[in-house]
C-alpha positions, 0 to 999 in steps of 0.5 A, a space after each residue: 493483532 496487526 497484519 502484516 506483523 510489524 518489524 518491532 511491536 513489543 507487547 504492551 498492556 491498556 488501551 486508548 478509549 476514543 470519545 467524541 471529545 478527543 481531538 486530533 493534532 496535526 503537524 507537518 505534512 500530515 493533513 491528508 493522513 489525519 483526514 483518513 484516520 478521522 474517517 476511519 474513526 467516524 465509520 466505526 464510532 460516528 465520532 467526528 474528531 475535531 482538530 486541536 493544537 493539543 490534541 491527544 491524538 497526534 498524526 505527524 509528518 516528521 522528517 526525522 523519521 526517515 530512517 525507517 525508510 521510505 514507507 516506515 512509521 512509528 505508532 505509539 498508543 498508551 493509556 493517554 495518548 496516541 502518537 503516529 509519526 512517519 517521515 513520508 506520506 506512505 509511511 503515515 498511510 501504513 500507520 493509519 492502516 495499523 491504527 485502524 487494526 488496533 481499533 475495536 468496534 466500541 472505539 477502543 484502541 489496543 495499546 501498542 509500540 510499533 516501529 515498522 517498515 516493509 521488508 520488500 518494496 514490491 508487495 503485489 497482487 494481480 487482477 484482471 480488470 473488474 467493474 470500476 467500483 469493484 476495482 476500488 474496493 480491491 485497492 481499499 483491501 490492498 491498502 488495508 494490508 499494506 500492499 502496494 502493487 496492482 498488476 493488471 491486464 489493461 484491456 478496458 476503457 482508457 478512461 476507466 484505466 486513468 480513473 483506477 491509476 489515479 485511485 491507486 495513486 491516492 491510496 499508495 497503490 501502483 498500477 502496473 500494466 502487462 504490455 506486449 509490443 502490440 499494446 505498448 501504446 497504452 504506456 502513456 496511461 501508466 506512470 509506473 516505472 515498471 511494465 510487466 511482460 508476462 511470461 514473454 521473452 524480452 526482445 531487444 526491440 521491446 527492451 529499447 522501446 521501454 528504455 526510451 520511455 523510462 520503464 523497467 520490465 519485470 516478468 513471471 519467473 518460476 525458479 530460484 531467480 531474485 524476486 522483487 517481493 511477494 506477489 499473488 493472485 486476486 481472489 474472492 475475500 481477503 484470504 489471498 490478500 492476507 496471505 501475501 501480506 503475511 506469508 509472502 508468495 502465493 502460488 508458483 509464479 514470482 515476479 522478477 526483473 526482466 533481463 534485456 538481451 545483449 545489443 
């Protein structure tokens, strides 16, 4: 089963069997995603798949697939070939993760016909800043479930924060800081267009400051206000990440756009 459940994935029978002789065909700007897929195959099977213009495993950046949305992808696995296509790098990354979930320990890839795109642009997890290696593992786990927002409390070393932001970007995760007027000088570390303000009220002065930096404030909300998307708090193991990906909201607080006061 692919987590989260794809938008469309009619049941298919059969499988594609990976061997050391399988080659990868890369078209368009898909080399990064193809390298990620080859790395997953190597870690699982020990096979270092070569590239070939007529490979049975195709990874394609196809602008025609943009109709699936900014993070959509299509993945077709038959007995004879595998074809992953997407119109964006984000879509290709998600397709690689679905491929990874379809692959068993012996190199068998279960047959599938997937067309998928996320229901929400915001799929978030909150976490205190942990040691760098643990934060990178968190981002790896988030990417596996196609989550895309890591909400942090930036009270650590600026260089470590920069490294975290860069690692997140490389894995399709936007790192969103929770800031207050007292910590707003940290804005330059975070290219995210969102800034979380927790449960605080958005003052006119703070709203103006964020607007001048091109930032959109978001905050916790426990009521029925429109929410940006699923959001939960990081916990040990994958249970919470899986729950956010499959069930949506975890806990009682949701993230919603903060309303600026009248000027």
